[in-house]
KEMARKE-114052 format. One record per residue: residue number from 1; x, y, z of N, C-alpha, C in turn. Coordinates in pm, whole numbers. Layout:
N
NUM_X_Y_Z_X_Y_Z_X_Y_Z
...
# end
This chain:
132
1_3126_17387_-725_3179_17269_-664_3102_17131_-722
2_3125_17036_-798_3076_16938_-896_2999_16851_-776
3_2870_16809_-791_2802_16736_-718_2862_16578_-782
4_2867_16514_-665_2897_16384_-671_2783_16278_-724
5_2808_16203_-822_2673_16126_-898_2664_16010_-784
6_2502_16025_-742_2467_15950_-654_2384_15823_-709
7_2348_15832_-838_2276_15732_-881_2342_15567_-905
8_2257_15478_-914_2303_15365_-932_2343_15349_-1080
9_2460_15279_-1128_2523_15250_-1240_2490_15121_-1270
10_2383_15108_-1376_2352_14958_-1434_2462_14905_-1508
11_2481_14769_-1490_2587_14685_-1550_2534_14636_-1672
12_2635_14655_-1770_2617_14605_-1919_2654_14470_-1890
13_2748_14430_-1847_2804_14289_-1834_2903_14285_-1746
14_2884_14314_-1616_2971_14316_-1531_3059_14183_-1515
15_2993_14055_-1513_3065_13936_-1520_3012_13851_-1645
16_3101_13772_-1691_3074_13726_-1841_3001_13592_-1804
17_2864_13613_-1799_2779_13498_-1745_2640_13533_-1794
18_2549_13430_-1824_2419_13432_-1857_2346_13441_-1757
19_2220_13553_-1735_2151_13551_-1603_2037_13476_-1663
20_1936_13394_-1540_1832_13322_-1583_1737_13400_-1483
21_1758_13517_-1450_1660_13584_-1374_1646_13725_-1442
22_1532_13761_-1445_1473_13894_-1552_1501_14000_-1425
23_1623_14032_-1394_1625_14146_-1299_1755_14240_-1326
24_1728_14358_-1313_1849_14434_-1348_1992_14406_-1287
25_2099_14444_-1331_2218_14412_-1237_2287_14565_-1222
26_2314_14569_-1104_2396_14699_-1071_2528_14688_-1033
27_2640_14788_-1071_2758_14759_-1035_2784_14829_-888
28_2800_14781_-793_2811_14821_-677_2942_14930_-643
29_2915_15048_-582_3003_15155_-575_3112_15090_-472
30_3258_15115_-481_3338_15026_-395_3434_15155_-353
31_3466_15155_-251_3599_15258_-177_3680_15130_-165
32_3803_15162_-173_3920_15070_-175_4048_15145_-58
33_4068_15096_51_4169_15152_149_4267_15059_148
34_4395_15115_188_4500_14999_217_4553_15058_361
35_4613_14933_420_4675_14956_541_4808_14905_527
36_4869_14875_623_5010_14823_610_5018_14676_565
37_4890_14629_666_4875_14479_632_4787_14417_549
38_4700_14481_486_4569_14450_394_4527_14584_300
39_4449_14532_217_4347_14617_115_4230_14585_167
40_4154_14659_229_4014_14678_244_3917_14737_127
41_3807_14657_107_3707_14688_0_3595_14744_91
42_3520_14838_37_3391_14864_116_3280_14881_-11
43_3193_14761_-43_3085_14783_-140_2962_14823_-104
44_2903_14902_-157_2775_14961_-117_2657_14862_-194
45_2588_14782_-119_2493_14702_-165_2365_14704_-89
46_2307_14805_-107_2185_14827_-22_2084_14713_-50
47_2004_14647_26_1901_14554_44_1965_14402_71
48_2108_14388_69_2165_14252_73_2204_14202_203
49_2196_14106_237_2251_14047_386_2342_13920_367
50_2389_13873_464_2481_13758_444_2468_13640_376
51_2299_13638_368_2278_13500_293_2243_13516_134
52_2261_13673_111_2205_13686_-17_2339_13733_-113
53_2466_13745_-36_2581_13748_-114_2661_13636_-134
54_2723_13639_-263_2820_13535_-296_2940_13586_-329
55_3054_13529_-283_3211_13582_-310_3271_13455_-342
56_3339_13478_-475_3402_13354_-534_3519_13410_-574
57_3619_13325_-572_3764_13374_-626_3810_13256_-712
58_3828_13285_-820_3869_13156_-918_3955_13220_-991
59_4106_13159_-1006_4240_13200_-1064_4258_13333_-979
60_4280_13448_-1067_4297_13573_-1013_4193_13646_-995
61_4050_13594_-1022_3939_13701_-1023_3853_13671_-907
62_3828_13788_-858_3719_13782_-704_3615_13850_-762
63_3507_13767_-731_3356_13832_-784_3271_13843_-685
64_3218_13967_-678_3088_13969_-554_2969_13989_-637
65_2877_13918_-584_2739_13894_-633_2643_13943_-523
66_2546_13974_-513_2448_14028_-436_2298_13986_-484
67_2200_13933_-415_2070_13924_-483_1967_14004_-397
68_1900_14095_-445_1790_14171_-385_1641_14133_-434
69_1580_14104_-348_1423_14060_-378_1348_14215_-364
70_1284_14251_-472_1212_14364_-462_1103_14357_-361
71_1079_14475_-292_957_14503_-195_844_14481_-273
72_735_14414_-224_617_14412_-292_515_14439_-162
73_430_14543_-181_327_14588_-66_196_14543_-127
74_112_14453_-75_2_14402_-84_-108_14519_-89
75_-192_14501_-194_-303_14611_-234_-251_14747_-264
76_-108_14758_-296_-68_14896_-353_-18_14877_-492
77_-26_14975_-544_70_15002_-676_128_15113_-663
78_248_15112_-739_349_15230_-737_273_15354_-837
79_284_15439_-767_247_15610_-827_367_15663_-873
80_484_15653_-809_606_15729_-852_726_15627_-756
81_820_15613_-849_945_15503_-784_1067_15575_-825
82_1164_15630_-727_1295_15660_-762_1394_15546_-728
83_1383_15479_-638_1473_15358_-611_1424_15243_-693
84_1554_15176_-767_1501_15080_-821_1592_14954_-785
85_1531_14819_-753_1582_14707_-691_1654_14630_-804
86_1744_14566_-761_1841_14488_-858_1963_14410_-801
87_1984_14312_-863_2112_14266_-812_2234_14322_-848
88_2353_14307_-774_2454_14368_-773_2592_14284_-830
89_2676_14307_-926_2790_14206_-938_2921_14311_-969
90_3029_14260_-925_3137_14344_-962_3263_14227_-949
91_3356_14238_-1047_3477_14163_-1031_3591_14239_-1017
92_3699_14181_-945_3837_14226_-932_3941_14137_-945
93_4026_14193_-1036_4154_14083_-1070_4253_14102_-927
94_4300_14014_-862_4385_14003_-754_4519_13993_-820
95_4629_14063_-729_4762_14047_-756_4804_13931_-676
96_4924_13897_-695_4999_13790_-612_5030_13857_-494
97_4993_13968_-471_5048_14035_-311_4939_13998_-220
98_4814_13939_-268_4720_13918_-182_4723_13763_-145
99_4693_13732_-3_4702_13606_67_4556_13555_57
100_4548_13474_-50_4404_13434_-82_4343_13318_18
101_4426_13293_123_4350_13199_204_4315_13273_347
102_4372_13388_340_4310_13468_471_4196_13587_449
103_4129_13582_322_4041_13683_290_3924_13666_379
104_3890_13779_435_3745_13757_520_3652_13869_469
105_3545_13835_496_3394_13908_448_3314_13928_553
106_3250_14056_551_3127_14084_672_3032_14163_566
107_2917_14184_645_2815_14270_589_2736_14348_688
108_2730_14457_687_2647_14534_797_2558_14676_731
109_2446_14652_735_2347_14760_673_2388_14781_525
110_2369_14660_459_2401_14702_315_2547_14726_278
111_2646_14712_336_2768_14748_294_2873_14641_330
112_2927_14556_243_3013_14444_254_3132_14508_233
113_3190_14438_344_3355_14517_361_3425_14369_358
114_3541_14392_257_3627_14243_238_3774_14287_284
115_3830_14214_344_3977_14237_403_4055_14150_321
116_4165_14215_267_4231_14119_169_4379_14143_212
117_4419_14028_305_4546_14038_361_4661_14034_254
118_4770_14128_303_4878_14113_210_4963_14011_221
119_5022_13922_127_5100_13796_139_5226_13865_205
120_5287_13754_285_5398_13784_344_5495_13779_238
121_5601_13867_230_5712_13870_134_5790_13761_122
122_5851_13679_-14_5916_13591_-6_6033_13606_65
123_6062_13546_147_6227_13541_205_6325_13492_134
124_6432_13577_147_6548_13492_85_6597_13425_180
125_6622_13297_97_6680_13157_146_6840_13121_89
126_6909_13088_195_7064_13073_168_7053_12941_123
127_7113_12877_3_7101_12748_-41_7243_12702_-7
128_7303_12605_69_7425_12574_83_7472_12447_-31
129_7600_12474_-74_7650_12401_-177_7743_12308_-106
130_7735_12175_-145_7790_12051_-90_7883_12031_-200
131_8005_11972_-148_8082_11892_-239_8057_11771_-275
132_8056_11718_-392_8010_11587_-433_8122_11477_-427
# end
């Protein structure tokens, strides 16, 4: 049985922007689940909280950004480090099936949960024809 890759993947250019901060950027791993009424994204972003996450929706692109401040311990120097701190960025293209006005987000223990409600299907409307 193959082991699941557990290391962070560094992003080469997750979002086409120039960065002003010299920090690594990682692509958060995301689970996508679907219910009858919504699509739910669960993004693993250790070290972030509600104040350090930005979620933007421009045109059809939903962008997740999380900032992490590295831990510094006064009077210590690192002898061996396995965990790298860095920011997180990931972008998704949304279809017209998502109701953009009802998107909700929450974060708990470094996991961002986005609920993307499905849009109501376009209802058939009968148009009456009048004689002129």
